[in-house]
C-alpha positions as CSV (number, residue, x, y, z in Angstrom):
1,M,110.7,128.9,122.4
2,S,109.8,130.6,119.1
3,Q,106.7,132.1,117.8
4,N,105.5,131.6,114.2
5,P,105.8,135.0,112.3
6,P,104.1,135.3,108.9
7,S,106.3,134.1,106.1
8,L,106.9,135.5,102.7
9,R,107.0,131.9,101.5
10,P,104.0,130.2,103.1
11,D,104.5,127.1,100.8
12,L,107.6,125.8,102.4
13,A,108.0,122.3,103.9
14,P,109.5,121.8,107.4
15,M,113.3,121.4,107.4
16,A,114.3,117.9,106.6
17,R,115.5,116.0,109.7
18,I,118.1,113.2,109.2
19,A,119.0,111.1,112.3
20,E,120.8,107.9,111.3
21,T,124.1,106.3,112.3
22,P,125.8,104.7,109.3
23,R,127.6,101.4,109.4
24,S,131.3,101.3,108.8
25,G,132.2,101.6,105.1
26,Q,128.6,102.4,104.1
27,P,128.4,104.7,101.1
28,L,126.7,107.9,102.2
29,I,124.4,110.3,100.4
30,G,123.5,113.8,101.6
31,M,120.1,115.4,100.8
32,V,119.1,119.0,100.6
33,S,115.4,119.3,100.2
34,L,113.9,122.7,99.2
35,G,110.4,123.9,98.4
36,C,107.0,122.5,99.4
37,P,105.9,119.4,101.2
38,K,105.3,117.7,97.9
39,A,109.0,118.0,97.1
40,L,109.8,116.7,100.6
41,V,107.8,113.5,99.8
42,D,109.9,113.1,96.6
43,S,113.0,113.4,98.7
44,E,111.8,110.7,101.1
45,R,111.0,108.4,98.2
46,I,114.4,108.9,96.7
47,L,116.1,108.2,100.0
48,T,113.9,105.2,100.7
49,R,115.0,103.6,97.4
50,L,118.7,104.4,98.1
51,R,118.4,103.1,101.6
52,A,117.0,99.8,100.3
53,E,120.1,99.6,98.1
54,G,122.5,99.9,101.1
55,Y,123.2,103.6,101.0
56,G,123.4,105.5,104.3
57,I,122.0,109.1,104.7
58,S,124.4,111.8,105.8
59,P,123.2,114.8,107.8
60,D,126.0,117.0,106.5
61,Y,128.1,117.7,103.4
62,S,131.4,116.7,104.8
63,G,130.4,113.1,105.6
64,A,128.7,112.4,102.3
65,D,130.1,110.7,99.2
66,A,127.7,112.8,97.1
67,V,124.8,115.2,97.7
68,I,121.4,115.4,96.1
69,V,119.8,118.8,95.9
70,N,116.0,118.7,95.4
71,T,115.2,122.1,94.0
72,C,112.2,124.4,93.8
73,G,111.2,126.4,90.7
74,F,108.0,127.9,91.9
75,L,109.2,131.6,92.0
76,D,112.2,133.4,90.8
77,S,113.3,133.8,94.5
78,A,112.9,130.1,94.9
79,K,115.1,129.5,91.8
80,A,117.8,131.8,93.2
81,E,117.6,129.9,96.5
82,S,118.0,126.6,94.7
83,L,121.1,127.9,92.7
84,D,122.6,129.0,96.0
85,A,122.1,125.6,97.6
86,I,123.6,123.9,94.6
87,G,126.6,126.2,94.8
88,E,127.0,125.6,98.5
89,A,126.9,121.8,98.0
90,L,129.5,122.0,95.3
91,N,131.8,124.1,97.5
92,E,131.3,121.9,100.5
93,N,131.3,118.5,98.8
94,G,132.0,118.7,95.1
95,K,129.8,115.8,93.9
96,V,126.3,117.1,93.4
97,I,123.2,115.6,91.7
98,V,120.3,118.0,91.0
99,T,116.6,117.0,90.9
100,G,113.2,118.5,91.5
101,C,111.1,121.2,89.8
102,L,114.0,123.4,88.7
103,G,115.5,120.3,87.1
104,A,113.0,120.8,84.4
105,E,115.3,123.6,83.2
106,P,118.7,121.8,83.0
107,D,120.4,124.5,80.9
108,Y,119.5,127.1,83.6
109,I,121.2,125.0,86.2
110,T,124.3,123.9,84.2
111,G,124.7,127.5,83.0
112,A,125.2,128.6,86.6
113,H,126.9,125.4,87.8
114,P,128.5,123.4,85.0
115,K,130.2,121.0,87.4
116,V,127.0,119.3,88.7
117,L,127.1,115.5,87.9
118,A,123.5,115.2,86.6
119,V,120.3,117.1,86.4
120,T,116.9,115.4,86.5
121,G,113.3,116.8,86.6
122,P,110.6,116.3,89.3
123,H,109.7,112.8,90.4
124,Q,112.3,111.3,88.0
125,Y,113.4,108.8,90.6
126,E,115.0,106.2,88.3
127,Q,117.3,108.9,86.7
128,V,118.3,110.1,90.2
129,L,119.2,106.6,91.2
130,D,121.2,106.0,88.0
131,A,123.2,109.2,88.7
132,V,123.9,108.1,92.3
133,H,125.0,104.7,91.1
134,K,127.4,106.3,88.7
135,A,128.8,108.7,91.2
136,V,128.9,106.4,94.2
137,P,128.5,102.6,93.5
138,P,126.3,100.8,96.0
139,S,127.8,98.5,98.6
140,P,124.9,96.8,100.3
141,D,125.2,94.5,103.3
142,P,122.0,92.4,103.4
143,F,122.6,91.4,107.0
144,V,122.8,95.0,108.3
145,D,120.9,97.3,105.9
146,L,117.4,96.9,107.1
147,L,114.7,99.4,105.7
148,P,112.0,100.5,108.1
149,A,108.5,99.3,107.0
150,S,107.3,102.9,106.5
151,G,110.4,103.9,104.5
152,V,112.8,106.8,105.2
153,S,111.1,109.8,106.7
154,L,112.4,113.4,106.8
155,T,109.8,114.6,109.2
156,P,109.5,113.8,112.9
157,R,108.2,110.3,113.6
158,H,104.7,111.4,114.7
159,Y,103.6,113.1,111.5
160,S,104.0,112.4,107.8
161,Y,103.0,113.9,104.5
162,L,100.8,111.6,102.3
163,K,100.9,112.6,98.6
164,I,97.9,111.3,96.8
165,S,98.4,112.6,93.3
166,E,100.8,114.5,91.1
167,G,100.3,117.3,88.6
168,C,97.4,119.7,88.0
169,N,94.8,120.3,85.3
170,H,94.4,124.1,85.9
171,A,96.0,126.7,83.8
172,C,96.6,129.6,86.3
173,K,98.6,132.3,84.5
174,F,101.0,132.8,87.4
175,C,101.9,129.1,87.8
176,I,104.2,126.7,85.8
177,I,103.6,123.6,88.0
178,P,101.6,121.8,85.2
179,D,104.6,122.5,82.9
180,M,107.0,121.0,85.4
181,R,104.9,118.2,86.9
182,G,102.4,117.5,84.2
183,K,98.6,116.9,84.2
184,L,96.8,115.4,87.2
185,T,97.8,111.8,87.8
186,S,96.1,110.3,90.9
187,R,97.6,107.4,92.8
188,P,95.4,104.3,93.2
189,S,93.4,104.6,96.4
190,R,94.6,101.1,97.6
191,A,98.2,102.3,97.3
192,V,97.5,105.5,99.2
193,L,95.7,103.5,101.9
194,R,98.4,100.9,102.1
195,E,101.0,103.6,102.6
196,A,98.8,105.3,105.2
197,E,98.3,102.1,107.1
198,K,102.0,101.4,107.3
199,L,102.7,104.9,108.5
200,V,100.1,104.6,111.3
201,E,101.4,101.2,112.2
202,S,104.9,102.7,112.5
203,G,103.7,105.3,115.0
204,V,102.6,108.2,112.9
205,K,99.8,110.2,114.7
206,E,99.0,112.7,111.9
207,L,98.7,112.3,108.2
208,L,99.0,115.5,106.1
209,V,97.3,114.8,102.8
210,I,98.9,116.8,100.0
211,S,98.9,117.1,96.2
212,Q,98.6,119.9,93.7
213,D,94.8,119.7,93.7
214,T,93.6,117.4,96.5
215,S,89.8,117.8,95.8
216,A,90.4,116.7,92.2
217,Y,91.9,113.4,93.4
218,G,90.7,110.5,91.2
219,T,88.8,112.6,88.7
220,D,91.4,111.6,86.1
221,W,90.2,108.0,86.2
222,K,87.9,107.2,83.3
223,D,86.1,104.2,84.8
224,R,85.8,105.4,88.4
225,E,83.0,104.1,90.7
226,D,82.7,107.4,92.6
227,K,82.2,110.7,91.0
228,F,84.5,112.4,93.5
229,P,87.0,109.8,94.8
230,I,88.4,112.1,97.4
231,L,85.3,111.5,99.5
232,P,85.6,107.8,100.0
233,L,89.4,108.1,100.4
234,A,88.9,110.7,103.2
235,R,86.5,108.4,104.9
236,D,88.9,105.4,104.7
237,L,91.8,107.5,105.9
238,G,89.7,108.8,108.8
239,R,89.1,105.2,110.0
240,L,92.8,104.6,110.6
241,G,92.8,106.4,114.0
242,A,95.3,109.2,113.1
243,W,94.7,112.9,112.6
244,V,94.0,113.5,108.9
245,R,94.6,117.0,107.7
246,M,93.6,118.2,104.2
247,H,95.9,120.5,102.2
248,Y,95.7,122.2,98.8
249,V,91.9,121.7,98.5
250,Y,90.5,123.6,95.5
251,P,87.0,124.9,96.4
252,Y,84.9,122.8,94.1
253,P,81.2,122.4,95.1
254,H,81.8,118.8,96.3
255,V,84.1,120.1,99.0
256,R,80.9,120.7,100.9
257,D,80.6,116.9,101.2
258,L,84.0,116.7,102.9
259,V,82.9,118.9,105.8
260,P,80.4,116.4,107.4
261,L,83.4,114.1,107.8
262,M,85.0,116.8,109.9
263,A,81.9,117.4,111.9
264,D,81.8,113.7,112.7
265,G,85.4,113.6,113.8
266,L,86.7,111.3,111.0
267,I,89.1,113.9,109.6
268,L,90.4,117.1,111.2
269,P,88.1,120.2,110.9
270,Y,90.7,122.0,108.8
271,L,90.7,123.0,105.1
272,D,93.7,124.5,103.3
273,I,92.3,126.3,100.2
274,P,94.3,128.5,98.0
275,F,91.9,131.3,97.2
276,Q,94.7,133.6,95.8
277,H,92.5,136.7,95.5
278,A,89.0,138.0,95.9
279,H,88.4,140.7,93.2
280,P,86.7,139.1,90.1
281,D,88.9,141.1,87.6
282,T,92.1,140.0,89.3
283,L,90.9,136.4,89.4
284,R,90.1,136.5,85.7
285,R,93.6,137.8,84.9
286,M,94.9,134.9,87.0
287,A,92.6,132.5,85.0
288,R,90.9,131.4,88.2
289,P,87.2,131.2,88.9
290,A,85.9,134.7,89.6
291,A,83.1,134.0,92.1
292,S,84.3,135.5,95.4
293,A,80.7,136.2,96.5
294,R,79.7,132.5,96.1
295,T,83.0,131.6,97.9
296,L,81.7,133.5,100.9
297,D,78.5,131.5,100.7
298,E,80.5,128.3,100.6
299,I,82.5,129.3,103.6
300,A,79.2,130.1,105.5
301,A,77.9,126.7,104.5
302,W,81.0,124.9,105.7
303,R,80.8,126.7,109.1
304,E,77.1,125.9,109.4
305,I,77.9,122.2,109.0
306,C,81.1,122.2,111.2
307,P,81.3,125.3,113.4
308,D,84.8,124.3,114.6
309,I,86.3,124.3,111.1
310,T,89.6,126.0,110.6
311,L,90.2,127.7,107.2
312,R,93.7,128.4,105.9
313,S,94.5,130.0,102.6
314,T,97.2,131.8,100.6
315,F,96.9,134.9,98.6
316,I,98.9,136.9,96.0
317,V,99.2,140.7,96.3
318,G,100.7,142.9,93.6
319,Y,99.5,140.7,90.7
320,P,99.9,142.5,87.3
321,G,97.1,145.0,86.8
322,E,96.0,144.9,90.5
323,T,94.6,148.4,91.2
324,E,94.2,149.9,94.7
325,E,90.5,149.3,94.3
326,E,91.0,145.6,93.6
327,F,93.4,145.3,96.5
328,Q,90.9,147.0,98.8
329,T,88.2,144.5,97.7
330,L,90.6,141.8,98.8
331,L,91.0,143.4,102.3
332,D,87.2,143.8,102.6
333,W,86.7,140.2,101.5
334,L,89.2,139.0,104.1
335,E,87.5,140.9,106.8
336,E,84.2,139.3,105.9
337,A,85.6,135.8,105.4
338,Q,87.4,135.8,108.7
339,L,89.9,133.1,107.7
340,D,91.7,131.5,110.6
341,R,95.1,131.1,109.0
342,V,96.5,133.2,106.2
343,G,99.7,133.3,104.1
344,C,100.6,135.8,101.4
345,F,103.0,136.0,98.5
346,Q,104.2,139.1,96.8
347,Y,103.8,138.5,93.1
348,E,107.0,137.5,91.3
349,N,107.5,136.8,87.6
350,V,108.4,133.2,86.8
351,A,110.0,132.4,83.5
352,G,107.4,130.6,81.3
353,A,104.4,131.8,83.2
354,R,101.9,133.7,81.1
355,S,101.4,136.4,83.8
356,A,104.8,137.8,82.9
357,A,103.4,139.1,79.7
358,L,100.4,140.9,81.3
359,P,100.4,144.7,81.3
360,G,100.4,146.8,84.5
361,H,103.1,145.3,86.6
362,V,103.0,146.6,90.1
363,P,106.2,148.4,91.5
364,D,108.0,146.5,94.3
365,E,107.4,149.2,96.9
366,V,103.7,149.0,96.2
367,K,103.7,145.2,96.5
368,Q,105.5,145.5,99.8
369,D,103.1,148.1,101.1
370,R,100.1,146.0,100.1
371,W,101.7,142.9,101.7
372,N,102.2,144.8,104.9
373,R,98.6,146.0,105.0
374,F,97.2,142.6,104.1
375,M,99.2,140.9,106.9
376,E,98.1,143.6,109.4
377,T,94.5,142.7,108.6
378,A,95.1,139.0,108.7
379,Q,97.1,139.4,112.0
380,A,94.2,141.3,113.7
381,I,91.8,138.5,112.6
382,S,94.1,135.8,113.9
383,E,94.6,137.6,117.2
384,A,90.9,138.0,117.8
385,K,90.2,134.4,116.9
386,L,92.9,133.1,119.2
387,A,91.7,135.3,122.1
388,A,88.3,133.6,121.8
389,K,90.0,130.3,122.6
390,L,91.0,131.5,126.1
391,G,89.7,129.0,128.7
392,Q,88.9,126.3,126.1
393,R,90.2,122.8,126.5
394,L,91.9,121.6,123.3
395,E,93.6,118.5,122.1
396,V,97.2,119.2,121.0
397,I,100.0,117.1,119.5
398,V,103.5,117.6,121.0
399,D,106.1,118.4,118.3
400,E,109.1,119.2,120.5
401,I,110.3,119.6,124.1
402,D,113.3,121.8,124.6
403,E,116.1,121.6,127.2
404,D,114.1,124.0,129.4
405,G,111.1,121.7,129.4
406,I,109.0,124.0,127.2
407,A,106.8,121.9,124.9
408,T,105.9,123.2,121.4
409,C,102.6,121.7,120.4
410,R,99.9,122.1,117.7
411,T,96.2,122.1,118.0
412,K,93.9,120.6,115.4
413,A,93.8,124.0,113.8
414,D,97.6,124.1,113.1
415,A,99.6,122.4,110.4
416,P,103.4,122.1,111.0
417,E,105.6,125.1,110.3
418,I,103.0,127.2,108.4
419,D,100.5,127.8,111.2
420,G,100.8,128.7,114.9
421,N,101.9,126.8,117.9
422,L,100.6,126.1,121.4
423,F,103.3,126.3,124.1
424,I,103.3,124.5,127.5
425,D,105.9,125.9,129.8
426,E,105.4,123.9,133.0
427,G,104.5,120.4,134.1
428,T,105.9,118.8,131.0
429,D,108.2,116.2,132.7
430,A,106.0,113.3,131.8
431,L,105.3,114.5,128.2
432,N,106.7,112.8,125.1
433,V,107.1,114.0,121.6
434,G,104.3,112.8,119.4
435,E,101.8,112.4,122.3
436,I,98.3,113.9,122.0
437,V,97.2,115.5,125.2
438,T,94.5,117.9,126.4
439,V,95.4,121.5,127.3
440,E,93.5,124.4,128.8
441,V,94.4,127.6,126.9
442,D,95.4,130.4,129.4
443,E,97.2,132.9,127.1
444,A,96.8,134.0,123.4
445,G,99.0,136.0,121.1
446,E,98.9,137.1,117.5
447,Y,99.6,133.6,116.0
448,D,100.3,131.3,119.0
449,L,98.6,130.1,122.2
450,W,99.9,129.1,125.6
451,G,98.3,126.6,127.9
452,R,98.6,124.1,130.8
453,L,98.0,120.4,131.0
């Protein structure tokens, strides 16, 4: 049993899980998937295409004929992690194909690792397939190689990420995602719904809706019927009978229209909104809307419509020019907002981001101190909010049951990996992973709960 401590990288996807027995003689491809859930979906799509061509999926380097490393380029630390993973794959296997966000900087990769077979950018699926074909020719067996209707999944069977769009139209100074992944491009709603229906039919109990800007979904369509297509999409997803969890929701005014769907039980009462900061001057230097007071009004309105709503957000401390006064404003705002789930980054320069040229860069030791103080404040809020759940009966989804019979579960307020857990340590003999059960909370910690069936 493990509790969820706060992470310095609250953007990370769960670790990819590969459980497949290859047939004799089947060409095998390994996959290392780094970065956020959006990258994990890209990895699933690549493996689904390869699986349809007769390739098997290897859970380790030694059994693979080649390895794909799906990289992250969000922060300099993420870039370093990606280079380390590429180096490890080269040492352990030798045949490595690189894709993902860092693939948008091929010279950066080949300068460190000239022996990689190919480098492709994010969501360049065809180029990845071409590189795999060249390195390891396919050898399909049409009588044996059957592809699951829902495709290859790198998450547990009972939950799945559902990516509804790609790219972003914002120009935040600290972010290079629009440079790597382009402008907002929304998937057709019928394609999203068809994928969601297949997932639910295959046993998925929870759909985690992701994109770079979920609330902007469909606003790139010129002849759209609905002004804000995320609203009808959310309603349609909610009718499929699975938990529907909204991530990366930019706080536009029309988000208020999503909240009644939560109050009615169509989608989970959960919003993941990247506020990033609270001081108007810091937000202006970030090139983000500088209306933290109105944001508090919106939060109050959401809670009035749906009192059970859980709010998660991420913040950046130590942004260039951040003064102690600005940071204190952030702490005061957090105390007033009383967010349920909070993650925090220490600012890092990213090559190509406009924030690197800003004056007043904050020393590392000050960033660390502010991160510590921020997380202490967030932890105290979390602890008090969880203590208020003592005695409540909550629906939970079972993620894992260990050899000692301890079940790791999540409430409707908890997304995989980035939020807390609820543990059941007795009477779990009849429980199954993926089951949704009712639990009475009998113990609370800083980030996690304990309960009994």
